[in-house]
C-alpha positions as CSV (number, residue, x, y, z in Angstrom):
1,X,65.7,-141.2,72.3
2,X,66.5,-138.6,69.1
3,X,67.8,-135.1,70.1
4,X,63.9,-134.1,69.8
5,X,63.1,-135.6,73.0
6,X,65.9,-133.3,74.5
7,X,63.4,-130.5,73.6
8,X,60.3,-132.2,73.5
9,X,60.2,-134.4,76.8
10,X,60.9,-131.3,78.9
11,X,58.4,-129.4,76.9
12,X,56.0,-132.1,77.0
13,X,56.2,-131.6,81.2
14,X,55.5,-128.0,81.1
15,X,52.9,-128.4,79.2
16,X,51.2,-131.0,81.3
17,X,51.6,-129.6,84.4
18,X,51.4,-125.2,84.1
19,X,49.1,-124.8,80.1
20,X,46.2,-126.9,79.3
21,X,45.6,-124.8,75.9
22,X,49.3,-124.8,74.8
23,X,49.2,-128.1,75.0
24,X,46.2,-129.2,73.3
25,X,47.7,-126.8,70.3
26,X,51.0,-128.0,70.1
27,X,48.6,-131.5,70.1
28,X,46.9,-130.4,66.8
29,X,49.6,-129.4,64.7
30,X,51.6,-132.4,65.3
31,X,49.3,-134.4,63.5
32,X,51.4,-133.3,60.4
33,X,54.5,-134.1,61.4
34,X,55.0,-138.1,60.4
35,X,58.5,-138.0,59.8
36,X,59.0,-137.1,62.8
37,X,60.0,-138.7,65.6
38,X,60.6,-138.2,69.5
39,X,62.1,-141.9,69.7
40,X,63.0,-144.4,67.2
41,X,62.8,-147.8,68.5
42,X,64.3,-151.4,66.1
43,X,66.9,-150.6,63.7
44,X,66.6,-151.8,59.6
45,X,63.1,-153.3,58.5
46,X,62.0,-153.2,61.9
47,X,62.6,-149.9,63.4
48,X,60.0,-147.7,64.2
49,X,59.7,-144.3,65.2
50,X,57.0,-142.9,67.9
51,X,55.5,-140.1,66.1
52,X,55.0,-136.6,68.1
53,X,51.8,-137.0,68.0
54,X,51.5,-139.8,69.8
55,X,53.7,-138.1,72.3
56,X,51.6,-135.1,72.4
57,X,48.5,-137.1,72.3
58,X,49.5,-139.3,75.2
59,X,50.3,-136.2,77.8
60,X,47.1,-134.5,76.8
61,X,44.7,-138.0,77.2
62,X,46.8,-138.4,80.6
63,X,46.2,-134.1,81.5
64,X,42.4,-134.9,80.6
65,X,42.1,-137.9,83.0
66,X,44.2,-136.7,86.0
67,X,42.0,-133.0,85.7
68,X,38.6,-135.4,85.6
69,X,39.2,-137.9,88.1
70,X,40.1,-135.0,90.2
71,X,37.2,-133.3,90.0
72,X,34.8,-136.0,89.6
73,X,34.1,-134.6,86.3
74,X,33.1,-138.0,84.4
75,X,30.5,-135.9,82.3
76,X,30.1,-137.3,78.2
77,X,28.7,-134.6,75.7
78,X,24.8,-136.6,75.3
79,X,24.9,-135.7,71.6
80,X,28.3,-137.6,71.0
81,X,27.1,-140.8,72.7
82,X,25.7,-141.9,69.5
83,X,30.0,-141.6,67.7
84,X,31.0,-142.4,70.1
85,X,29.2,-146.0,71.4
86,X,29.4,-146.6,67.2
87,X,33.5,-146.2,67.1
88,X,33.6,-147.6,71.0
89,X,32.2,-150.5,69.0
90,X,34.9,-150.4,66.4
91,X,37.7,-150.7,68.8
92,X,36.2,-153.4,70.9
93,X,35.9,-155.9,67.7
94,X,39.9,-155.2,67.2
95,X,40.2,-156.0,70.6
96,X,38.5,-159.6,70.0
97,X,40.4,-159.9,67.2
98,X,43.4,-160.4,68.3
99,X,41.9,-163.9,69.6
100,X,42.7,-165.1,66.0
101,X,46.8,-164.8,65.2
102,X,46.6,-167.0,68.8
103,X,43.5,-169.1,67.7
104,X,45.5,-169.6,64.3
105,X,48.1,-170.3,65.4
106,X,50.9,-171.5,62.5
107,X,47.8,-172.6,60.5
108,X,48.0,-169.7,58.1
109,X,51.1,-169.0,55.9
110,X,50.8,-165.2,54.9
111,X,52.9,-164.0,51.9
112,X,55.3,-161.5,51.7
113,X,54.6,-158.4,50.5
114,X,57.0,-157.7,48.1
115,X,56.1,-158.6,44.3
116,X,59.0,-161.2,43.2
117,X,59.2,-162.4,46.7
118,X,57.4,-165.9,46.7
119,X,58.4,-166.7,50.3
120,X,55.2,-167.1,53.3
121,X,55.6,-167.0,56.8
122,X,52.7,-168.6,59.8
123,X,50.9,-166.2,61.2
124,X,51.8,-166.5,65.4
125,X,50.9,-163.4,67.9
126,X,53.5,-160.8,68.1
127,X,53.9,-157.6,69.2
128,X,53.2,-156.0,65.3
129,X,49.3,-157.0,66.7
130,X,50.2,-155.3,70.2
131,X,51.1,-152.8,68.6
132,X,48.6,-152.2,65.4
133,X,45.9,-151.7,68.8
134,X,48.0,-149.4,70.8
135,X,47.6,-147.4,67.2
136,X,43.9,-148.0,66.8
137,X,43.3,-147.2,71.1
138,X,45.2,-143.7,70.8
139,X,44.2,-143.1,68.0
140,X,40.3,-143.4,69.1
141,X,40.4,-141.9,72.5
142,X,42.1,-138.8,70.8
143,X,39.3,-138.9,68.1
144,X,36.9,-138.6,71.0
145,X,38.5,-136.2,73.7
146,X,38.8,-133.8,70.7
147,X,35.6,-133.7,69.8
148,X,34.5,-133.7,73.4
149,X,36.8,-130.3,73.4
150,X,35.4,-128.9,70.3
151,X,31.7,-127.9,71.7
152,X,31.2,-124.5,70.8
153,X,31.6,-122.9,66.8
154,X,34.6,-120.7,68.1
155,X,36.7,-124.0,69.2
156,X,36.0,-125.8,66.1
157,X,37.1,-122.4,64.4
158,X,40.7,-121.9,66.5
159,X,40.9,-125.5,66.1
160,X,40.6,-125.4,62.5
161,X,42.7,-122.3,62.6
162,X,46.1,-123.9,64.0
163,X,45.5,-126.9,61.3
164,X,44.9,-124.6,58.3
165,X,48.3,-123.1,60.4
166,X,50.4,-126.0,60.8
167,X,49.9,-126.9,57.1
168,X,51.0,-123.4,55.4
169,X,53.8,-124.3,57.5
170,X,54.7,-127.4,56.2
171,X,53.6,-126.1,52.9
172,X,56.2,-123.8,53.2
173,X,59.0,-126.4,54.1
174,X,58.3,-128.8,51.5
175,X,58.7,-125.9,49.0
176,X,62.5,-125.0,50.8
177,X,62.8,-128.7,50.6
178,X,62.7,-128.1,46.9
179,X,64.8,-124.9,46.9
180,X,67.8,-127.4,48.8
181,X,67.7,-129.7,45.9
182,X,68.2,-126.3,42.9
183,X,70.7,-125.0,44.9
184,X,72.7,-128.1,45.8
185,X,72.2,-127.7,49.0
186,X,72.3,-131.0,51.9
187,X,68.3,-130.5,53.0
188,X,68.6,-131.0,56.6
189,X,66.2,-133.6,56.7
190,X,67.3,-134.1,60.7
191,X,65.1,-131.4,61.8
192,X,61.8,-132.9,61.1
193,X,62.7,-136.0,58.8
194,X,64.8,-137.8,61.6
195,X,61.9,-141.5,62.3
196,X,63.9,-144.8,61.2
197,X,60.9,-146.5,60.1
198,X,62.0,-147.7,56.8
199,X,59.0,-145.6,54.5
200,X,59.9,-142.7,56.0
201,X,62.6,-141.6,54.0
202,X,60.1,-139.8,50.8
203,X,62.7,-136.8,51.3
204,X,65.1,-138.6,49.3
205,X,62.8,-139.5,46.5
206,X,63.2,-138.6,43.4
207,X,61.5,-139.1,40.1
208,X,62.5,-142.0,37.9
209,X,63.8,-140.9,34.4
210,X,63.9,-137.5,34.7
211,X,65.6,-137.7,38.5
212,X,62.8,-134.8,39.4
213,X,62.9,-134.6,43.5
214,X,59.5,-135.5,44.5
215,X,58.2,-133.1,47.7
216,X,57.0,-134.8,51.1
217,X,58.2,-132.0,53.4
218,X,57.8,-133.3,56.9
219,X,55.3,-136.7,56.2
220,X,57.1,-140.0,55.8
221,X,56.3,-139.8,51.6
222,X,54.6,-137.7,49.7
223,X,51.8,-139.7,48.7
224,X,50.8,-139.0,52.5
225,X,52.3,-135.6,52.2
226,X,49.6,-135.2,49.6
227,X,47.2,-136.9,51.5
228,X,47.4,-134.4,54.7
229,X,47.4,-131.4,52.7
230,X,44.2,-132.2,51.0
231,X,42.7,-133.0,54.3
232,X,43.7,-129.5,55.2
233,X,42.3,-127.6,51.6
234,X,38.8,-127.8,52.4
235,X,39.5,-125.1,55.5
236,X,39.8,-122.6,52.8
237,X,37.1,-123.4,50.4
238,X,34.8,-120.5,52.2
239,X,37.1,-117.8,51.4
240,X,37.3,-119.2,47.9
241,X,33.6,-118.8,47.6
242,X,34.0,-115.0,49.2
243,X,31.3,-116.9,51.8
244,X,33.5,-117.1,55.1
245,X,37.1,-117.5,56.2
246,X,39.5,-119.0,59.3
247,X,42.1,-117.0,59.2
248,X,41.2,-114.3,57.0
249,X,40.0,-114.0,53.6
250,X,43.5,-113.3,52.2
251,X,46.0,-116.0,54.4
252,X,43.1,-118.7,53.2
253,X,43.8,-117.9,49.7
254,X,46.8,-117.5,50.1
255,X,47.2,-121.4,51.9
256,X,44.8,-122.0,49.3
257,X,47.7,-121.7,46.5
258,X,50.5,-122.8,48.3
259,X,48.2,-125.9,48.7
260,X,47.6,-126.6,45.4
261,X,51.0,-125.8,44.4
262,X,52.5,-128.1,46.6
263,X,50.2,-131.0,45.2
264,X,51.1,-130.1,42.0
265,X,54.8,-130.0,42.8
266,X,54.2,-133.1,44.7
267,X,54.1,-135.5,41.4
268,X,51.9,-137.9,43.7
269,X,49.1,-139.9,41.6
270,X,46.8,-139.1,45.0
271,X,47.8,-135.5,44.8
272,X,46.3,-135.1,41.3
273,X,43.6,-137.6,41.4
274,X,42.5,-136.2,44.8
275,X,42.8,-132.8,43.5
276,X,40.3,-132.9,40.8
277,X,38.1,-135.3,43.3
278,X,38.5,-132.0,45.5
279,X,37.0,-129.5,42.9
280,X,34.4,-131.3,41.6
281,X,33.3,-132.1,45.6
282,X,33.9,-128.6,46.4
283,X,31.6,-127.3,43.3
284,X,28.3,-130.1,44.3
285,X,28.4,-128.5,47.8
286,X,28.5,-124.9,47.3
287,X,25.6,-126.1,45.4
288,X,24.0,-127.7,47.6
289,X,24.4,-125.0,49.8
290,X,23.0,-122.1,47.2
291,X,26.3,-120.7,47.6
292,X,26.5,-120.7,43.8
293,X,23.9,-119.6,41.8
294,X,22.8,-121.5,38.3
295,X,25.3,-119.2,36.2
296,X,28.3,-119.0,38.9
297,X,27.5,-123.1,38.6
298,X,27.4,-123.4,34.7
299,X,30.8,-121.3,34.8
300,X,32.5,-123.4,37.6
301,X,31.4,-126.4,35.0
302,X,33.0,-125.4,32.2
303,X,36.2,-124.0,33.5
304,X,36.1,-127.5,35.8
305,X,34.9,-129.2,32.4
306,X,37.1,-127.6,29.4
307,X,39.6,-124.9,30.8
308,X,41.6,-127.0,33.2
309,X,41.4,-130.0,31.0
310,X,42.9,-127.6,27.4
311,X,45.7,-126.6,29.8
312,X,46.7,-129.7,31.0
313,X,46.7,-130.9,27.2
314,X,48.1,-128.3,26.0
315,X,51.1,-128.9,28.8
316,X,51.6,-132.5,27.9
317,X,51.8,-132.0,24.4
318,X,54.7,-129.1,24.5
319,X,56.6,-129.3,27.9
320,X,58.2,-132.5,28.1
321,X,59.0,-132.5,32.0
322,X,55.4,-132.6,32.9
323,X,54.9,-135.6,30.5
324,X,57.2,-137.3,32.2
325,X,56.1,-136.5,35.6
326,X,52.0,-137.4,34.5
327,X,53.1,-140.6,32.6
328,X,54.8,-141.7,35.7
329,X,51.8,-140.1,38.2
330,X,49.0,-140.8,36.5
331,X,49.2,-143.1,32.9
332,X,51.9,-145.7,33.8
333,X,50.5,-146.2,37.8
334,X,48.5,-149.1,36.5
335,X,51.2,-151.0,35.3
336,X,53.9,-150.5,36.8
337,X,55.8,-152.3,39.6
338,X,54.4,-150.6,42.7
339,X,50.8,-150.6,41.3
340,X,51.4,-154.6,40.7
341,X,52.8,-155.3,44.2
342,X,49.7,-153.3,45.5
343,X,47.2,-155.1,43.7
344,X,48.4,-158.8,45.0
345,X,48.9,-156.9,48.4
346,X,44.9,-157.1,48.2
347,X,44.2,-160.7,46.7
348,X,46.3,-161.8,49.5
349,X,44.5,-159.8,51.6
350,X,41.4,-161.2,49.9
351,X,42.1,-164.6,50.3
352,X,42.5,-164.7,54.2
353,X,39.3,-162.8,54.5
354,X,37.1,-165.1,52.7
355,X,38.8,-167.9,55.0
356,X,38.1,-166.8,58.1
357,X,35.2,-163.7,57.6
358,X,33.7,-162.7,61.2
359,X,36.5,-161.0,62.7
360,X,39.5,-161.8,60.3
361,X,43.2,-163.4,61.1
362,X,43.9,-160.5,64.0
363,X,44.2,-156.4,64.0
364,X,47.5,-156.3,62.4
365,X,48.4,-159.2,60.9
366,X,48.6,-158.3,57.4
367,X,48.7,-154.7,54.9
368,X,46.7,-154.6,52.4
369,X,46.5,-151.5,50.4
370,X,43.0,-151.2,50.5
371,X,41.0,-149.8,53.7
372,X,38.1,-152.0,52.6
373,X,39.3,-155.6,51.9
374,X,42.1,-154.6,55.0
375,X,39.8,-154.1,57.4
376,X,38.0,-156.9,56.0
377,X,41.2,-159.5,56.7
378,X,41.9,-158.3,59.6
379,X,39.1,-157.9,61.8
380,X,36.3,-159.0,59.3
381,X,32.8,-157.8,58.3
382,X,32.1,-157.2,62.0
383,X,35.5,-154.5,62.1
384,X,34.5,-153.4,58.3
385,X,30.5,-152.9,59.5
386,X,30.7,-150.9,62.8
387,X,33.8,-148.9,61.3
388,X,31.1,-147.8,57.7
389,X,28.2,-147.4,60.5
390,X,30.4,-144.9,62.4
391,X,31.2,-143.1,59.2
392,X,27.8,-143.5,58.3
393,X,26.4,-141.4,60.8
394,X,29.2,-138.7,61.0
395,X,28.5,-138.2,57.2
396,X,24.7,-138.5,57.1
397,X,24.5,-136.1,59.6
398,X,26.7,-133.2,58.1
399,X,25.1,-133.6,54.5
400,X,22.4,-133.0,56.4
401,X,23.2,-130.0,57.9
402,X,24.7,-128.2,54.9
403,X,21.3,-128.8,52.4
404,X,20.0,-125.2,51.6
405,X,22.0,-123.3,54.4
406,X,24.9,-121.2,54.4
407,X,25.5,-119.8,57.9
408,X,29.2,-120.3,59.6
409,X,27.3,-123.6,61.2
410,X,27.4,-124.9,57.8
411,X,29.7,-123.6,56.6
412,X,31.6,-125.5,59.4
413,X,29.9,-128.7,58.3
414,X,30.5,-128.4,55.4
415,X,34.8,-127.9,55.5
416,X,34.8,-131.0,57.5
417,X,32.7,-133.2,55.2
418,X,34.9,-132.1,53.0
419,X,38.3,-133.2,54.9
420,X,35.8,-136.4,55.9
421,X,35.4,-137.5,52.7
422,X,38.6,-137.1,51.4
423,X,41.4,-139.0,53.7
424,X,38.2,-141.7,53.6
425,X,38.4,-141.9,49.8
426,X,42.3,-141.3,49.8
427,X,42.4,-144.3,51.9
428,X,40.4,-146.7,50.2
429,X,42.6,-146.3,47.0
430,X,46.0,-146.5,49.7
431,X,45.6,-148.1,52.5
432,X,43.9,-147.2,56.7
433,X,46.5,-145.0,57.1
434,X,45.4,-145.3,61.2
435,X,48.8,-145.0,62.1
436,X,49.0,-141.2,61.8
437,X,47.5,-138.5,63.7
438,X,45.7,-136.5,60.4
439,X,43.4,-139.2,60.5
440,X,41.6,-139.4,63.7
441,X,41.9,-135.5,64.2
442,X,39.7,-135.5,60.7
443,X,37.4,-138.1,62.4
444,X,37.0,-136.2,65.8
445,X,36.4,-132.7,63.8
446,X,34.2,-134.1,61.6
447,X,31.7,-135.9,64.7
448,X,32.1,-132.0,67.1
449,X,31.0,-130.6,63.5
450,X,28.2,-133.4,62.8
451,X,25.8,-132.7,66.2
452,X,25.7,-128.7,64.6
453,X,23.1,-130.6,62.1
454,X,20.3,-130.8,65.6
455,X,18.3,-127.8,65.5
456,X,19.3,-125.9,68.8
457,X,22.9,-127.8,70.5
458,X,24.8,-125.3,70.3
459,X,22.7,-122.4,68.8
460,X,20.1,-121.4,71.5
461,X,21.2,-124.2,74.8
462,X,23.7,-125.4,76.5
463,X,25.2,-128.7,75.1
464,X,24.0,-131.6,77.0
465,X,26.0,-134.2,79.7
466,X,25.8,-137.7,80.7
467,X,27.7,-139.1,83.0
468,X,29.5,-142.4,82.8
469,X,29.6,-142.9,86.1
470,X,28.3,-142.4,89.7
C-alpha cells in the first residue's frame, strides 16, 4: 500500500456508505491523476500502480450494483442500448481473444519492444493478458455507468464542471512543478507522482541539450499530460466563442489560457500537433453551427493561417531556446531514437496481425504505438471493426446534432465531439490509452451527449428505460 491508501481507503469507504454524490465527483476528478497510485504492485520493470480512478471507479460500480439490486431497478436507458450493444460486443471480442495466447502456446516469438534489443520471447497466456482485460472491462463498465448517470443536460454540465476544475488544478500543479525547478526546490513527487510504474517518472523528464524540465504534473509523462489537457480544453470553447460556458465565461477563459500555456510548456509533440488540430477543428465546428459568420470566419482563417505561423517563425528565428525545443519536439522527432522504436513496434504488431487476422494474438499480448495496429494485432479485424462501429455511432450522431444549431444541447455535443476527436486522434498516433481513466470518461460523456441528437429525447419527454431482466 502507498501512504495515499491510508487516506483514500477510509475516505472511499465513507463515500461508498454515505455520499453517492461525492463519490461520483471524486471518480470524475480522479481520471486526470494517472501517476497517482493507491497501491503499487511488483517492483522494478514489472512494477505497476493501481490508479485512483480505478479505486473510486470500483467503489462507484459497487455502490450502483448494490443499490440497483436492493431496489430491483435494473433499467437501462433505451437510447443508450445501441452504443451499449456495440461496446459490449467489443468487450466480448476482447474476452474471446484471450484464447489465442493459449492456442498459440509458445509457437510465436514476440520481438523485444526496444530498438537495439534483438531478443525474442515465446507467447504464452500470462497475467498480462488478464490485467489488460481488467482495464477494458472496468473502463467499459464505468463508461456506460457514467453515460447512464448523465441523463439530463444539467447533469452533463455538472460532470463537465468537475472535469474542467480538475484540469485547472493539475495545470496549476504543473506550473508548480516547473517553479520548483526554477527556484531550486525539490519537487514533492510523493504527493501525486507515487506510482512505481517505470513509465510514471515523467516529472524527471528533461529536454536534451538545453536541460529544460518538461511539464508532466500528475500524469505519468508529458505526452499523456498533454493528451488529458487536450480532452479538457474543448470545454472552454463556448466561452471563447462567447456563446456559452461551463463554470462562467471569465473562469472558462482563464482555464483556456492556463491550458494553452501548459500545452506549450510541456515541450511535447502531442501538445503542439494537438493544439493546432484543436484550433482547426474548433473553427470548423463553429462554422457548421453558424456561431461564426462569414467575416468572423475569414478573420479566424487569416489569424490561424498567417498570424500564428508568423509568430512561430519569428520566435524560431530569434529565440535559441524556442528553436531547440521545436527541433527536439517536432522537426527531429521523425528521425529520433524514440520515433524509430515506435515505428518498429508498429511493424512488429502488423506482422503478428497478418499471421492471426481474425482475433489477433490475444488482448494484452503486444504493444504498438498506434490504436489501429494495436487493436488489429491484439483482437484482429473483429475487435477493430466493433470498436470503430462504436465510435462511428457516437461521432455521427454528435456531428449531426451540431449541424446549424447553437443551443445549449448543441454546444454540449460540440465540446464532447471535440474531446472525443482529440483523444482518438492522439491515440491513433501514440497508442490506445485504455489503461487511463480520461479515455473512458470522454467515451462516456460523448455517448451521453450523442443521444441528445434524437429529437425530444431529453427536452420533450422523459428518458425511456428498458429492463435488463425481470
